[in-house]
C-alpha positions in Angstrom: -145.3 81.8 7.2 -145.1 78.7 5.1 -145.6 75.3 6.7 -143.5 72.2 6.4 -144.0 68.6 7.3 -141.5 66.8 9.4 -140.7 63.8 7.2 -143.6 61.4 6.4 -145.1 61.6 9.9 -147.8 64.1 8.9 -146.7 66.5 11.7 -147.0 70.0 10.1 -145.2 73.0 11.6 -144.1 76.5 10.5 -141.0 76.5 8.3 -139.1 78.1 11.2 -139.6 77.2 14.8 -138.6 79.0 18.0 -135.9 77.6 20.2 -136.9 78.8 23.7 -133.9 77.7 25.7 -132.1 81.0 25.7 -135.0 82.7 27.4 -134.2 80.8 30.6 -130.8 79.2 30.3 -127.4 79.1 28.7 -126.8 82.6 27.3 -126.6 84.7 30.4 -129.3 85.8 32.8 -132.8 84.7 32.2 -135.1 87.0 30.3 -137.7 88.7 32.6 -140.8 86.6 32.5 -143.2 89.2 31.1 -140.8 90.0 28.2 -140.2 86.3 27.5 -144.0 85.7 27.3 -144.3 88.7 25.0 -141.6 87.3 22.7 -143.2 83.9 22.4 -146.6 85.4 21.6 -144.9 87.8 19.1 -143.5 84.7 17.4 -147.0 83.2 17.1 -148.3 86.5 15.7 -145.6 86.2 13.0 -146.7 82.7 12.0 -144.4 80.5 14.1 -146.3 77.5 15.4 -143.4 75.3 16.5 -141.9 75.9 20.0 -139.0 73.9 21.5 -138.2 73.5 25.2 -136.8 70.9 27.6 -137.1 70.1 31.3 -133.3 70.8 31.7 -133.7 74.4 30.5 -133.7 76.3 33.7 -134.2 73.6 34.8 -138.0 73.4 34.6 -138.7 77.1 34.3 -138.6 77.1 30.5 -141.4 74.6 30.2 -143.5 76.6 32.7 -142.8 79.8 30.8 -143.7 78.3 27.4 -146.9 76.7 28.8 -148.1 80.0 30.1 -147.2 81.9 27.0 -149.0 79.6 24.6 -152.1 79.0 26.7 -154.3 81.4 24.7 -153.6 79.5 21.5 -152.4 76.1 22.7 -154.4 74.1 20.1 -152.8 76.0 17.2 -149.2 75.3 18.1 -146.8 72.3 18.4 -144.9 72.0 21.6 -141.7 69.9 21.7 -139.9 69.0 24.9 -137.2 66.5 26.0 -136.3 63.9 28.5 -133.0 62.2 29.2 -130.8 64.1 31.6 -130.3 63.2 35.2 -131.0 66.3 37.3 -129.4 66.7 40.7 -129.4 69.9 42.7 -130.8 71.8 39.8 -128.1 70.8 37.4 -127.7 68.1 34.7 -125.4 65.4 35.9 -125.2 62.7 33.3 -128.0 61.0 31.4 -131.0 58.9 32.4 -133.4 57.4 29.9 -134.8 54.5 32.0 -138.4 53.9 31.1 -139.6 54.8 34.6 -137.7 58.2 34.3 -139.3 58.8 30.9 -142.8 58.3 32.3 -142.1 60.5 35.3 -140.6 63.3 33.1 -143.6 63.2 30.8 -146.1 63.6 33.6 -144.1 66.5 35.1 -143.7 68.2 31.8 -147.4 68.0 31.1 -148.1 69.7 34.4 -145.5 72.4 33.9 -146.7 73.2 30.4 -150.4 73.0 31.6 -151.3 70.8 28.7 -152.9 67.4 28.1 -150.4 66.1 25.5 -146.8 66.6 24.5 -146.8 67.0 20.7 -143.2 66.0 20.2 -141.1 64.2 22.9 -137.4 63.9 22.2 -134.7 61.9 23.9 -132.3 64.8 24.7 -129.2 62.7 24.6 -128.7 59.0 23.9 -128.2 57.0 27.2 -125.5 54.3 26.6 -126.9 52.4 29.6 -130.4 51.9 28.3 -131.0 50.1 25.0 -132.7 52.5 22.6 -135.4 49.9 22.0 -136.5 50.3 25.6 -136.5 54.1 25.2 -138.6 53.9 22.0 -140.9 51.4 23.7 -141.5 53.7 26.7 -142.4 56.5 24.4 -144.6 54.2 22.3 -146.5 53.4 25.5 -147.0 57.1 26.2 -148.3 57.6 22.6 -150.7 54.8 23.0 -151.9 56.4 26.3 -152.5 59.7 24.6 -149.9 61.6 26.5 -147.5 62.1 23.6 -148.2 62.4 19.9 -144.8 62.0 18.3 -141.3 60.6 19.2 -138.0 62.4 18.5 -134.3 61.9 19.1 -131.5 64.5 19.6 -127.8 64.1 18.6 -128.4 60.5 17.8 -126.2 58.5 15.4 -127.4 56.4 12.4 -127.5 53.1 14.2 -129.5 54.5 17.1 -132.0 56.2 14.7 -132.6 52.9 12.8 -133.0 50.8 15.9 -135.4 53.3 17.6 -137.4 53.8 14.4 -138.0 50.0 14.1 -139.8 50.1 17.5 -141.6 53.4 17.3 -141.4 55.6 14.2 -139.2 58.6 14.8 -140.8 61.8 13.6 -137.8 64.1 13.9 -134.2 64.3 14.8 -132.9 67.4 16.5 -129.2 67.9 16.1 -126.8 70.8 15.4 -126.6 71.8 11.7 -125.6 75.0 10.1 -123.1 76.5 7.7 -120.4 76.0 10.4 -121.3 72.5 11.3 -122.1 70.3 8.3 -121.3 66.9 9.6 -125.0 65.7 9.4 -124.7 65.8 5.6 -122.4 62.8 5.6 -124.6 60.0 7.0 -127.5 61.6 9.0 -129.4 63.4 6.2 -129.4 60.4 3.8 -130.7 58.2 6.6 -133.4 60.6 7.6 -134.5 60.9 3.9 -134.6 57.1 3.5 -136.7 56.6 6.7 -139.0 59.6 6.2 -137.8 61.4 9.3 -137.8 65.2 9.6 -134.8 67.2 10.7 -134.8 70.1 13.3 -131.5 71.9 13.3 -130.7 73.6 16.6 -128.0 76.4 16.7 -128.8 77.1 13.0 -127.0 80.5 13.5 -123.9 78.9 15.1 -124.9 79.9 18.6 -125.1 83.5 17.3 -121.8 83.6 15.5 -123.3 83.5 12.0 -125.3 86.7 12.8 -122.2 88.7 12.3 -122.7 90.4 15.7 -119.9 88.5 17.4 -116.2 89.0 16.7 -112.8 88.3 18.3 -113.4 91.2 20.7 -116.8 90.2 22.0 -117.1 89.4 25.7 -119.8 87.1 27.0 -121.7 87.2 30.4 -120.0 85.0 33.0 -123.0 82.7 32.9 -122.9 82.3 29.1 -122.0 78.7 28.2 -120.1 80.0 25.1 -117.3 80.9 27.4 -116.6 77.1 27.6 -117.0 76.3 23.9 -113.6 75.9 22.1 -115.1 77.3 18.9 -115.7 80.6 20.7 -112.1 81.1 21.9 -110.8 84.5 20.8 -108.3 82.8 18.5 -110.9 80.6 16.8 -113.4 83.5 16.5 -110.8 85.4 14.6 -110.1 82.4 12.3 -113.8 81.7 11.7 -114.5 85.3 10.7 -113.9 84.3 7.1 -117.2 82.4 7.1 -119.2 85.5 8.3 -117.4 87.6 5.8 -118.7 85.3 3.0 -122.2 85.4 4.4 -122.1 89.2 4.5 -121.1 89.4 0.9 -124.0 87.2 -0.2 -126.4 89.1 2.1 -125.5 92.4 0.5 -126.3 91.0 -2.9 -129.7 89.7 -1.7 -130.4 92.9 0.4 -130.7 90.6 3.5 -128.7 90.0 6.7 -126.1 87.4 7.3 -128.5 85.6 9.7 -131.2 85.5 7.1 -128.8 84.0 4.5 -127.6 81.3 7.0 -131.3 80.3 7.7 -132.3 80.5 4.1 -129.4 78.2 3.3 -130.7 75.6 5.7 -134.2 75.8 4.4 -132.9 75.3 0.9 -131.2 72.0 1.8 -134.4 69.8 2.2 -138.1 70.5 2.4 -138.4 68.6 5.6 -135.8 70.7 7.5 -137.2 73.1 10.1 -134.6 75.2 11.9 -135.3 76.5 15.4 -133.3 79.7 15.9 -133.6 81.2 19.4 -133.6 84.9 20.4 -134.5 87.1 23.3 -135.3 90.2 21.1 -138.4 90.9 19.0 -136.4 92.6 16.3 -134.2 89.5 15.9 -137.3 87.4 15.8 -138.6 89.5 12.9 -135.2 89.3 11.2 -135.1 85.5 11.5 -138.7 85.2 10.3 -137.8 87.1 7.2 -135.4 84.4 6.1 -138.4 82.1 5.2 -139.2 84.5 2.3 -135.7 84.4 0.8 -135.1 82.0 -2.1 -131.6 80.9 -2.8 -131.2 79.7 -6.4 -129.1 76.8 -7.5 -126.3 79.1 -8.5 -126.4 80.9 -5.1 -126.1 77.5 -3.4 -123.3 76.5 -5.7 -121.4 79.7 -5.0 -121.8 79.3 -1.2 -120.7 75.6 -1.3 -117.6 76.5 -3.4 -116.6 79.3 -1.1 -117.2 77.1 2.0 -114.9 74.4 0.6 -112.1 76.9 1.0 -112.9 77.7 4.6 -111.7 75.5 7.5 -113.8 76.2 10.5 -111.7 76.1 13.7 -112.5 74.7 17.1 -114.7 71.9 18.6 -118.4 72.8 19.0 -118.6 71.5 22.6 -116.2 71.3 25.5 -114.7 67.9 26.1 -117.3 66.6 28.7 -120.3 67.5 26.5 -118.6 65.9 23.4 -118.8 62.6 25.2 -122.6 62.7 25.2 -122.9 62.8 21.4 -123.9 59.5 19.9 -121.9 58.4 16.8 
């Protein structure tokens, strides 16, 4: 697989990464440990060198799983994890990015992943109670101590990005971006380009919707968080089907799948964008990996953009409580 650099930091990763959250958390029952390890190693065999986790996934179990899976080839991959949620009784309950918490999370994450250094350490959500300068300073100290290599932010707004970057260069911003959530194009992408920061889109397949495998009749496991997402209501899924139909039409022309076109579109936006689709199935991993070999020409992108301008995606991307944690 081709490599990409995240902005001007020099951090080089595979053009596609692997979001590991769904192996332990969020999309129904956790994948059996042996199967999950096999999938992560299969990703590495297919050229993926960028793996994303967080202490809150599980919580804790996803970091442990990833550390065990990559142990045989740890020096050849980039591990990204995150701090910033307050965990109580095994659940996230608000945010906490106090410097003392950041240091404690780093030490615990290093132990769980059985590694000497965290390659990319993201603030998972902006903490309104802690100045971002203090957050960046705490990570800077960890970098100077050799425990972290690069600093990242997630779902941060332009002002926060600029203020953090002035204290400790931000290597990557991880936020949602896909054909059904294009808000980052307005202010975020121009800011990242100006500052030389890479972009790591999570949910690049619209939490599975852009694969074409979900429709108005799909039912989710009771533990699947999409049950709480307004965009996944039956009514909104029916309304949003027009977007999948458009992708299917282009996919047929390219002899590809809708998921591959959705990922290829993201890769075509900027050379410093690295999507991190997640999956629990090896055949989906192979399908996603194939998107890196698809080239969308200027006329393809123009056709997609013109068609998208006529589609109004329905529904918020988060339930109300989660919306409050997004920095503007």
